N, C-alpha and C positions, 0 to 999 in steps of 0.2 A: 596502127600506130602510122603509118604512113597517110593514112585517112584526117586521122587528127593533126599529124606537123600542117597538113593543106590547109584544116582550118585555122590555125594557130597563125600561119603568115595573111589570113585574109582580113584578121583582127591586129597586126602586129603595126602596121601603118597608123593605124587610129590610136592604140594605143602610146605612142610616142607623140602624139598629142598634143597628152595630158598631162607628161612628166612634170611640166613647170609649175601644177598646180598642187602638187603630192605633197601632203604633210610634211614639219619636219623632220628628219630621220631618229630614228629611236638611238640611244648608246648601242656598242657593237657588244653582244655576248662574249662572257668572261670566260667561256671553256668551250669544249669541242672544235671539231675541223671544219674549213670553210669550203664552201664550192662554187665558184663562180658558171653560171651557163650561158655560155658562147651564144646558144639562142635568142640570147634575151640581155645578154650583161650582166643580171643580176646574179649578186650572191646573197648565199642558204649560209649559214653557221649557227654553231652551238644548239640550242634543245629543236629548233625550230626545222636541223638537218637532219636530227635523231628524228623527229618525227617522221617526215618525209622518206626516210629511208626504210622503214620500220612499219609503215603505213602506204607501201604501195606504188610510192615512187612516182614515175613519171604518170604511168596509166591511170592510177589515182587520183593524183591533186595536179598535175600538168607541172607548164614550165612556170618557176617565178616570175612574175610580171610587175615587182614592186623590192624594194628595198625593204628593213625594218622599217613601217614607221609607228607616231603614236595617234591613234585614230581613236574615234568614240564611236564606241560598240552598238550596231541597232539592238541592239535587246535589254540594255538598260543604261543607257547613257551614259556609261564610265569609260575613260577613258586608258584603252592598253596599249602596250606593244603588237605590232602586228606586222604579216607580211603576206600579199599576194598572190595568189596561184591563180592557175588558168581556171581550175575547178574547185576551189575550197580558196577559204582566207584562217590562216592561222593565230591565232591568240595566246600571249604567252601571260599566264596566271601564278606569278610567285610564291600567291597566296594559297596554291593548291600543292599537297605533295603530288611524287610521281607516281602516276601516267598522266595523271591529271592539272600538272602545269600547261600543258599544250592541247587548249582545245578549239575546235574546227566553230565559227561562226556560223551562226545559226542564216546561212543566204541564201539556200533554199527555201524556209518561210518567209524572211524579208520580202522577198522576187515573188513570192504567190501574192503577201498579201499586198505588195502593189499592183500585180496584172491582174486578179482575180478576188477581189474582197467581200465577194459579194459571193463567191465559191467558186468551182471550175466551171465550165459549159461543155453540160451534153458527158457529164463523166461516165463510165461503165466499170461497172465492180468485176473483177474476174473472178470468172469459175472455178479454174485450171490450177488444182493442189493449193486453196486461196486460205489464206488463214487473214481475221478482223482481229486489229488492235485496239483494244478497251480504250487506251488513250485517246485515240484520235477517232476510233470510229470507223477508219479506212480500212480497208481488203488489199491486201497485199497475196499476188499469186501466179503464175507461170516462168516463164525468163526472167522477170523483175522480182520473183522472190527465189529464184535461185541464188540471182547476183548479187543480190541485200545480204544473204545469206554467209556465199565464199567472198566477202569483201567488207568486213567489218561490223553487219549490222548496224544497231541501234547509237553504239559510240562512235562508228566513220560515217553513217549516212544520216541516221536521226531517224524517229518514225514517220511515217506515212500520213501527209498532210494532206492528199488526195487521192481519187481515184484514179484510172486510168482516162485520158482523155485525147482529143486532138488535138495538137499546137503547132503554129508555123514558126520555125528555126527564123530568131534573128541574123544567123552568121549564114545559112545557103537559100533562105527565104524555102525550102520544103517543107512540108507536113508529115511530122512523125506522131507514134504515138509514145506519149510520155504518162510519169506518174513524179508526181511532188514529194519531197520528202523533208525533214527538218533543215539539214546539211547536203543535199543534194536532187539534181533532179537527173530521170534514168530517161533515155530517149531508146527506144527499137528500132533497129534498123536490120531490118529481115535480109537484105540485101548482103549484108554482111555474113560469113560462115563462124561459127563460136572460135571463142568467143568472143567476138566483135561485134557481135550483133546486139548487146545491148551497150552502148555510151553512155558516158557522163556530159550531161551539159555542162557549156566552160560560164560556171555561177560565179567564180574569180575576177573573169575579165568582163561580165557582167556588173560585175558589183564596180567594181575596181574603176570603168568609166563612168560610172554613178556619181559615185565619190570624187571625182577630179575632172567633172565637164563643167566649163564655167559658160557655156552657150544657151543660148533658149530658142524657141520659136514661139513667134507669138501667135497674136488671133487673125492674123494680117496673114502669116505665113512668112513673114520675116527673121529672119534668123540671124544673130548680133551673139558673138565671141567677146567675153567679159575679160580684162586682161588681167583681172585680179577678182575674188570674190568682195562683193558688195558690202560696203559699211558705212554709207551716207548714202541714203535712201530716201528719193523725194515721191510723196505718196499725191498723184490727183485722182484717185478713187479712194471709197472707203473700204474695198477687198485689201488694199495694203496695210492700212492701219490694221485692220479684223487682223490679219493674216502677220505683221508684223510684231505685234501683240501676244501673239500666241508663239511666236519663235523666239519671243523675252528681249526682241529686238526696239528701237524706236526710231521713226524716219523723223531727220532733220526739217524737215518741212510738207507741210499739210497744206490742202486746197479747202478744207473742210473743219468743222470740228464734229464729227463721228469719236475723234479720241477722247472727248470731254465726255460720252458718256459712262456710267457708273461698270460697265459692264468691263470696260477698256483700263485709260488711267485716271478717270473721272474727274469733275466739275474744275479740282484744282490744278488739272495740267495747265501748262501752258505747250507749245510747238509753234515754231515760226511759222507766221503763213504768209501761205502764196496769195497774193492779189488775183483779182480778173475773175471774170465769170465762169463755171462751170467747164462751157465747153472753150475757154481761148486765157488760159492761165498766165499768168504774167511772166512773160519769160525772163526778166531783170533779176526778178525776183527768184525765181528756180536757178539760175546762174550765180547769186547770192550764197545758194546753200554751199555751191561746190561739191555738187550731187556725183556718184561714179553710177548710181542708175535709177532711172526715174519710171515708175510705176504707173499707167495711167489707162481713162478707158475709150473705149471705141469713138466717142464724141471728137478725138484730139487727134483725128488721123492726117485731118486737113495740115495739125503744126507739125508731123513728124519731122521735116528736115529742120525747121528751125528749134525743134529741140533737140535733135541729138548734134545740132553742133554746140552742144553745154554736156549731154550724158547720153548713151544708150537707154531707148528709150523700149520699152515692155507693156505692149498694149494688151487688153484685156476684154471679151465680151461674152462671160460664161452665161449661157442661155439654160444646161441644169446644173444641177447640183455637181454630179462628176464633173463637169468641167470646171467649177473653183478647186472642185478635189486634184485634179492635175495643176492647175495653177497652184495651188497651196504645195505642193512637193516642187513644181519646179524653184521658187522661189526658197524655199528648204534647203534646197540642193545647191545652188547657186550661192547661199550664204553658208552654207556647212553647219546647216541645222537641220539634217534628215531627219533628226532621231526626235527633235520635236515636232518637227510638220506629222510623221507618223503617229506619233502620239494624239496630235488634233485631231490625224484624222479618224484613226482607232474609237477614238470619245465621241466622237459624234455619228460614224454608224453603229457603234452600240446602242446611239441615243434611239436611231431610226429603227434598228433590228428592234428595239424593244416597244417601239410604239407598232410598232409591224406585228408583234407578236401576240399585244392584247387590242388591239383594235377591233370592235364589234362590224364593222365594215357593214353598217346597215342605214348610214346616213348619207345623202345626195351633200358635199359643202359645194361650194364655187365662189373661186376670190374675181373680184371686180376691182378695176385700175381707173382713175381720171382724175379730172378735176372739172367736167364739164359734160353736159347732158351726152357727146360723142363721146363714153367711155368703150372701155374694153375689159378682156376676160383675160385670164392669166390659162392658157392650157397645157395640158401636162407635158410638153417640151417647152415649156418657162421654167425660170427659175424656182418660183415658188410652186408650183404645180407639178415639178418633178420632185419635190420634199414629197408634198403628198398623196400621188402617185405610187411613191414607195413605200408609204407608212399607212396608208388607210385608201378605201373605195374613194376615188375619183374622175369620174368617167367624161371628161371633158378634152379627147383626142384636139388637134390641128386643125379643126373643119368648122365649116360653119358661117365664118367672115372674112372679111378682109383684114391684112395684118397692118396693124395699129400704127400711126404716124411717129409714137413714142421710142418705135423702134428698139422697145425693149425686147428678147427673143419668145415666142412663144404667145407674144400679147398678142390678140385679135380684135376689133373693132365688132361691139355685140349689140343688140336692140333688146328690150326687155319684154318683147313680143314672144323670142327667140327664148330666153330665159325660161319662159312662163310654160315655154312647150315641156322640157323639162321638168319645171318647178321644184327647183333643190330645196333642200330642208336647212341648209346650214347659209350666211351670205358673210363673207370676209371681204371685208371693202376699205380698202389702201385709197388714201387722196393724197393725189401727186402733187408734189411743191411745196408753197405757198402761196401760189397766186390765183386760188380757189377763191371763190365768193361763198364761203362755208364747204363744208366736207361733201363730198360724195353722195354720204345717204341722204343729205338735206337737199343737194340737187334733184337727183332722182324721185326723190319723192311725191317732186311736185308733177311729176306723172302718175297719169289712172293708174297705171298699171299696175305701175308698183304697190299699191296696196293689195293687188289679187297674189300676189305670190305668197305662197305654203310659211317661207321661212317670216315676209312682214306680219302675217298674220299669227305666228307664233313667236316673235319678239324673239329671234335667231338671228338679226341683225346687230353684226358688232363692224365699228370701225377698227383699223390692226394698223401697226406702226409701217409709216413708209421705209423710214430705216430700215429696221430687222427682216421687215419683207421684200426689199427693193435695192435702195441703197447700199446698204450694206456691203451683201455679196460676199462674205467670208463665212466660217463654219461658228464662229461666234454667233455673229448675228444671224444666219439659219439656224442654228440652233434653237436661240431663241423662237424666232418665227413659227418653229416645227411645235416647241413646247408652247403658246399661245395658240394657233389653230385646232391642236387635238384637243387641248383642255378647254376650248369654246365647243368643239363639236361632239367632245362625250364629255361631258362635265362629270359624268357618273362612272365613268369608268377611269380618269385622267383628273381628280379632284386637285391635283399639282404634279408641277411637272416631273419628268424620269430624271434621274441622272445622269 
């Protein structure tokens, strides 16, 4: 218990900083006693107090770190009366009969999906008196099984959603053997004697901080803390429009027309325009929009000081699709739309994993990018390259050429001679911007080497969308780019896009 209190004190100061953005307090419970905890100043009452008392109390649930609040479930997007504790989140479900009128949030599942969307790193299957759950395919054994069975089982902890693996704790920086469950995370502490050799991670603390945090660190490493959740957002990059659309929000002003694409609001929609060039937006137009947050691309770094006289600036420069997912989560958290952000991420991973499972992996595709004979290729650590690397065979590491002048992450200058060495089966060609004198395909076709390429001989060269593959940068655009690429590379396997 002393160890748990020390860990609580290490995060107490951080938690108090986030109280100002807590959702509005819920009505008081009509029945039951109440108890105020001097350690945190929070009161637990009614059905929540009954549940806390009868289901492990301090050791199992931890101290309360919030009052009762109206909050949105990460499971179904509905609003419930909730209360946050160090190790759990209570939800009131008056539509259910007792004892199911108080349920625990699936905080373990939510955190696992955030940290490990593609599964736990280097998991180890327990062989110590182990049992495998058909519901999840995961195995539980040893001291973790003994704790699970003696501390509420499925009702309290949920099913295991991972096997055992090593994880660095955010609270003390040490590495522990852990196992994730739907409602809990077990940590093995062999330095402690029984029964304290298995401890619960402070899921409630992590979830509470996540829900109430209005700070962000952008691509430049700059940290900003917003005074309140933003409701008037100016978009200076396509990622912003793409993401706000998925969150059910609209920007107050934009500096392009991506939003008019049919996958977003459509051609009949009008949003206030920001004048100036892509790298030099008109500051007066931005100020007129009265934003409380501005989201822009790395090309406006030089204007940061001037722009932030108007509102905080969140600069992005996603190199791989995982960077976009991180940014979607940040915007979802800042705007109070985490549920919709997670749904969008889940949908994208479902599509990506579907393509990976069915891909024949017997062709070599390559993404070309540019608007002149000095073109570049998108390698594995680029945005479109990372998607293809995750979905199929894409053997183009970040080597073989200098960095491209377009400053796109993972974009390298190349020559047709180098491409001929590997002689790809399919070429996906992206013409950059509107200043080219024809498509990149047309420009490169003047080079005699072009006609020697296998893809050219077999008519497997495709001009693809600059908007979806490059400028969109959000999950809608990336999903469309992935659909387009896989249908062109493997038309027999994917005659139509996966859902």
